[in-house]
N, C-alpha and C positions, 0 to 999 in steps of 0.2 A: 207325781213324782220326779218326772223325768228332766231330765235338766234345762236348764234356760239357754240358749245358745249365745251365743256371741262375745263381745269385750266386755270389760265391765264397765264401760261410758256410752254403751249401748243399753245397757240393764234396765229393767225396772229393779234399783236396788233395793226398797222394800219389802219386794217379794223373793229376795236373798235369807233377807232375814228370818221369813215367814217359811221358806223351806225350811236354813238350817232348823227351826222351831218345830217342825211339825213331824222332821228325822228325828231328831230328840226324843219327842213324844211317841212316836211308830218304836222305838229302840225300848222305848218304856214299858208299852203295853206288853211284851215279851217278856223282859223282864221279872214284871212285877205280874206276872200269870205263872211264874216258874211252882211257886211253892202253895197258890192259894187253894186249892185245892185239897190241900194239908194242911188247914188252919182250922180252927173250930170255930164255928161264924157269929159265937155270942163273943170271943176273946177281938184286946185289941189290934192285935196282930194283924186279923183281919181286917178290921175296919180302919188300918192307915194301910193294908196291901190294896184292897179293895179302891180307897181313896186315891191313890195313885193312878188305879188300871181305870178307872170311870175318868181321869184325867186324859190320859194317854190316848185315848180313845179319839179326842179329837185331831189327835195330828194324822188319821186319816180325812178326815172329814178337810182338812186345811189344807191338803195336799191336794183335791178333788176341785178346791175352793181355786186353786192356784192358777192348777189346768184351764178351771171356766173361766178367770180374769183373764189370760193370756186369747185362748182360744175364741172366744166370741165378742173380743175386743173388734169394736165396727171398724175404726182403722185399721186394721190386719185384713189382707186378703188370707184366707185361706181356699181355693181349690179344691176340689174331689181329689183329683190325684195326690196333690199334697196332704190330705187327710188320712187316704188310704195305706199311699205308701210310707209316709214318714209317722204317722201316727196307729192308723188300726193295725195295719200287717207288720209292722216294727212290732208291738209289743205284743202278737201276736208268737210272731217267731222268736221272742226272746223270753216270752210263757214257756215255749217246749226245750228251747236250748238251756236255759235254769232248771226246768224239769230235770231232765236227763241230766245235767250236772248231782243237782240234791241226791237224787236216786243212786248217782256212785257214792254219794255219800253215807247214806244209808248204809248200804253195802259194805262199804269200808268202817263204818262203826259199830255193825253187826259181826265182823270179822268174815268176810264172805271170802273168798278163793277165786271169785271171776272165774269162772268156766262157763263154757257156752249156754251150760242148761241159767244159768245165773244172768248171763247179758241178754238171752233172751226174754224171760221170764221177767225179771226184776227189774230193766231199763229200756228195751226195745218195746214189750209189752205193754210193762208197764205204764211209759205216753200212755196207748192208747184208754187203758181201763182203770188205772186210779188216778186221783187229785194231785195236783203239786204238791209241794210242800207249804207248811202252813202259811207262808207269807205270800205267796206267788200268786192267790186270788186279783190278787190288786190288778196285775199285767194284762188277763182276758176284760176286767172289769171297762179299766180306764179305755181299754180300745175299743169295746161298743160305747162308750158315753159320748168318743169321739163321734163317733159316727152318725149320730143325732147332730150334729154341730151345724149341719147346711139348713135344717129341718127348722133351728129354734135360734139360729143366731141371728136372724133380721126380725123375728120378732119380739126378742127381750132385748132390744136396740131401745125401745123404747119402755120409759121408767115404768108406764102403769100396767104396761100389758106386763113386766118382769115382777113388778110385785103383785099383782094375780097370782100369776105362775106361783111365788113364794108361798103367798097366804094358801094357797088349796094345799100345795106340797107341807105343808108346816101340821095342818089340819090330818089329813089325810095319811099323809108315812110318817106321823112324827106323833103329835100329841094324842090322836083315836088309839093307835099302837100300842102306847106308852099307857095307857089310861087301862085297858085293857089287861096289863098286867096285874090288874090290882081289881079288888073286890068293892063295887059299888052300888046304890039304886039303880034298877034299871040299866042296867049292862045289858041284859039281854035284849033290849030294842035296838042298842048300837050294835051289837054282833051280828042283828039279823041285818041290820041295814046295809053296813060292809058284806056281808055275806053276798048280798042280791047284787052289790055295784062293785066294778073293775076301776081299781081306781091308779092303775102302773103306769098310766101315761106319765102320773103325775108322785113316781114311787122311786124309790132307790135312787142313786150317787148323783143324776142328772140335775134333780134340787140341790146339794151343793155344788155342783157344776153352776148352776146358776148365777146362785147365791155368793157367790166366788166374784164374777160377773157384776152383779150388784154391788158388792161392798166396793170394789175397785175402781166401777164409774162411779158412786154416786156419794160413795160415805165423806168425802172431804166437803160435801155441803152440811154435814153433820155441826149445829151447833154445840158448845159448850155441853150444855146442861143435857140435851142428847146424847152426847158422847157419855156421861158422866152416871145417863140413866141406864145406858148398855152394859159400861162395865159393872154395876150395882147387878145387873139382871145377869150378868154371866157368872158373876161371885158367887151368888143367892142361889143361882141352877147348881154351883158343885156342890154347895153344902146339902141343897136339896137331891142330888144322886146318892154322895154319901147316907145321908139319913133314910132315905129311898129305900137301896142296895140294900144296905146294912137289915133293915127292917124285913124285907120281903127274904133275905135267904134266913133269919133267922126263925122266920113264920113256917119257910119251908124244910130247915133245918142242913143245907146243905149251900152253898153259893148259886145261883141263880140268874145272876149278868143281868136283871131286867135295865138297868142303868148304864150297865159297862154296851154300850153301841153305840155307834153313829147314827142311830135312828130312835134314841132316848130324844125326848126335847128338852131335854137338858143340854143335853151336847149341842144343839143347832143354838143355841145360844152363849155358852163356852166357845164354841169354835168362833162365831159369829164376835164376841167382846175381843179374843184373843186378836184375830184377825187385824181390827181396827188397832186394838192396843199398840201389837208388833207392829202395823204401819206408821200412825205416829213414832213409836219409838227409833222404826228405820229413818222416817224420812229426817229426823233431828240429828241421828247419829252419822250418815252414812255422808254427812259435807264436803269433807277431806275424798279426796282422792285413794290414799290409804284405804282407807276407812273401806271406802266402795269394793278395792282391792281384795280384801282379807276376807269380805262379804260375800265375792264373786267367786275365790277359792273352795271357800264353806260349803257354798249355796252347789257349785260343782260335781264337790264330793258325793251328797247325800244320796243319788240313783245308787254308786257303788256300794254307801255303806249300807242304805236298804235291802240290797242284795245278798250280802255278804254276812250281815250282822246274823244269821239264826246257826252261822259257820261260826263263829267267832261265839255266841252264847255255850253251843255243844263244846268246843276247848275247854273253855271256862269251867265249865261244869265238870268234864273226865279230871280236871286241875282240882277241882274241889274249890271251885271259887262259886259260891252264888247269895242267894238271897237268905240263905241259911245262917252266914259269917254271925251277922250279928242283928242288933236290929232293923225292921223293914225301914223306919223313917230315915234312916242313913243307907241298910245296903243299896235300895233299890236305886236311888240316884245314884249313890257311886258306884254301882252296877252301871247302870246305865252310859256312864259320861265314859266308861274304861272300858265299856263297849266301843262307842261310838269313835275315840282315839284312839283304840288297837285297828278298829277296821278302815281309819283316814289314811293310815301313810300306806296301806296293803292297795283302797282305793287307787287314793292318786300316785303306783306305782305301776298298776295296771292300763291307766289311763294315759301311760306315755308308750305302751303297744299299739302298735295301730291294729290289728287282725281284733284285741281284745276290747278297744275301745267303744267300739260299737254294743259291746254288750253290756258296759255298763254307763253309756250316757245317753 
């Protein structure tokens, strides 16, 4: 989710478009989640809202894929010192700074007087004892993923090894966990097998990190037929996720979110298809220098938008602006783009302040 440094002509232009797409989707995750708990699971409003939410969860996967595409590129040198200082430690520091900022936001929203007791209990001690604001989990996660780069980079430079890792990741971290959310014959055999074995090495966001490297490195070798097949699988996976998610929620009588996660098997295909599709579109539209500069500017604001968008959503909610204003078919995309447009000038302004710039880039 971090921004790629460097002038427009030294950037990988299509990744800027992927980054902008991912940023919009991440904002949509939180916009579509606003009212979903209050909607009857058998209503069309729930199905529409849940559909947006399922699609939007690919945004997180896309951001991790971008990081993997850049960090695992064998042509780039990533020494231990650079990884620790500029990635791992940097993200951990940012996490605690923004965690403190949003603790202050919570206090202001609750009407606190900022007494010494408030500062001690709700800011200082909260930094140690409480989780960060709902979107900040990404920062320590990606910091830890970067710690694996020196271990996996040489291994996944070979296409066959990369494919092997992705196959094991797909089965153990996506396919089987998704299946276990549903009832089927002989389910207990799979449950017993997975309880008896540890697949953490192939789990977590490291799989999407390596998927980003794989697509970035070898997707250009895909034939037209293979690309079409991938797009069909991505579109089919979206509709399958919507159907299974709605069916599971109706059986449970409440939202269950079994398909609203980066670790649903459907998200894998949607994310891969989106990445390849946006890659192809980006390479076509980015031939002019002007377009490259526009994409570079937009991509340069995405990290700031990610960090600030919950504050914008909170402010809009206090003003009575939410997805309840009209049908979710319109309100979710409109409010998503409105939030992005609200955060963009703020992110741009803050990026001009030297001391603050390092907090949003």
